[in-house]
C-alpha positions, 0 to 999 in steps of 0.5 A: 500499499502506497500513501501520498497527499497533495496539497490543492491549496493551504485549505484543501488537499487529496489523499491518495491510497493505491493496493496492489494485491497483496494488501487485501488477498488475505482478507478478501481469502478469510472472507471467502472461507467463511461465506464457504462454511455458511453458505446453502448454495442448490446442489452442494450440502450446507456449508460444502461448496467448493471454494471455487464457485463461491469465489465465482459467486462473490468474490468481487462482492468481497473484494469490493467490501474490503478494499472499501475497508481498508481504504476506511481505515487506512485514510483515518490512520493516516490522518491520524499519524500525520496530525492533520487537523481537517473539517469534517470527513473525507469525501470521494475526490473531484481533483484526483479520480479513483480507479475502483476498475473491479472487474478488470484490474488487481490494483487499486487507487482511492482518492480523498479530499479532505478540508483543513482547518485554518491557522489563526491566532487568538486575538483577545486582550484587555485592549477589548471593552466590554460593557456588562449591563446593571439594569435598574429597576424603578417603581415605574417596573414593579407596578407595569409587572404587576398590571400585566400579572392581573391582566394574565390572571383575570377572569373573562365575560362578554361584553356588550361593547368594547374598551382599550382592554377588552379581547376583541374575536372577529372575522377577517374578509380581503376586499378587493378595489371596489369594497366587495369580498376580495376572490381567491383572497382571506375570507371570514377568517377567525382573529383576536385583538386587544386595541391597546396593542394596536400600535397605529392610532387612527385603527386603536380609536376605532375598535374602542366602543364598539359592538358586536356585528360591526366591521371595520374596515383597515389594513390587516397589517397595522392590526397587527403591526405588521408582526409577520410572525402574528401575521402568519399565525394569524392568516395562516398564510407564509411570509412570502404572501404578506406581501400580497395582501390587500391594504383593504379588509373588513374586521366584522365583530363576532364577540366581545370579552372583557377581562375582570381585574383580581384584587390584591390580597391573600387569594390572589398572592396565593394563585400567583406564586403557587408552591411558594409562600405567598405575600402577606401584604401589599408591600411583600408582595411588591418587594417579591415582584421587585425581587423577582425582576431584578433576578430576572434582568440580571441573567438578561444582562449577563446573557446579554454580555454573552451574546456581545463576547460572540461578537467579539470573537467573531469579528477580532478573529477573521477564519477562511474556511475550505467552502468549496470542500464543505459545501460538498460535505455537506451534500453529500453527508446531510443530503436531506437538508442539503443539495445543490439548489440550496447550499449556498443560501443556507452554508452561510449559518454552518460556516458561521458555527464552525468559525465560532467553533474554531476560536471556542477549541482555541481558546480550550486548547490555549488554557487547557480548558476540559468537561469533566464528568462532574460538569457534564452532569451538572451541565445536563442537570441545568439542560433539564431544569430549563427544560422542565420549566419551559413545560410548567414543570418546577423542578429542582435540581437535586430532584431524585426524578431528575437524577434518573432522566440524567443517568437515562441519557447518559448512556446516549453518546451523543447527549453528552458530547453536546452537553461537553459541548455546552461546558467547554462554550461556558467555560471558553466564555468565562475566560474571555471574561478574564481576558478583555476589559469589563466595566459594569454601566447601570441602564434604565429598563428603557435604554437597556432594551434601546441599545439590544434592538439598536444592536439586533437592528444593525446586525440584522438580527 
């Protein structure tokens, strides 16, 4: 066997494996003998067919299988021996043609293309400055949160006329230029909305003081504040269809519900904090809300700092990748998700994730960050506590049910790998916080969200 490598460029190479008969014949012979012992060929007792006949029937398929196995083992061993840092896995070469003519030859050539990981240096230091926001929660935010909670726990009853906080149920029908229902358009689609949440003041006013069967004419996009997600889910259309909607709709009121707001008191506090010791009075209730909001915004600020760190790492490290190889690799290994028609559009997301991963791995290697078994177990605990909370289950980290769940999943190698990756990411980000300069910055809730929204708009997030 002979193995050689041809560099296509700094990030792509082709490994060529040349096999002669001596490289595979012994394995082929042994495999044919196994087949002979277990074969049931017509005209012969089980396991007694001549080896020559077995060779004639199965020889080529056995050769094909054995040389594939040998080549696969050889390329993996070569990568390990030569300490090649590759991206993805080897795939059949488009640069060098393989020669696998089993019908006419006894010597074969396998050619594999490799994507090579780029070499780069970490470029982060105390010169890099980030802000850790300390969001100041005022009485205004406390009162708004209390009002929001009261609305969520309010009882609904039928109302004869709407006010700004009523829930209005209506059927919307798309109209043509003559004011008649548009043929093939949206017809009597049930929707619901609250007037106070409509940003267009003129439309909001027209939805206050209406009764059942009232018809309001308006652009349905304004009804939902041009929010594509809300429009598509409410009307049951694709986002691409929003631009084609006519501006005139009939919004016919079918039902009106008013909220009966609960009074603050012991029964209400128990309803708001189920499974917890309820506040004894309004002062304790407001203090509990304040504490919860402070904890919420602290967590939000910590997560936002991580978000900013992600941007910093990407902006400070310009990493080239073997793009064409990776596109072919994705199409080859993830054919259900990628094809030649969509690869250019979908590749950018994969590319960004891989570049970020390379930087994280660089930080982990240089600072000897590892995911211990204890780390992985704790990460799994955090993962499942968060997941169960999404389903309304408040499970504590030391719950025995949680232990049982984690122990079962730890038998899944892929799950363990995912948790280990999360640990490394967390440790790498924590290390970055030590390497850069972080300044605590006090901001109001309003200014915090202003900064976040401006950032997202700038980066198209």
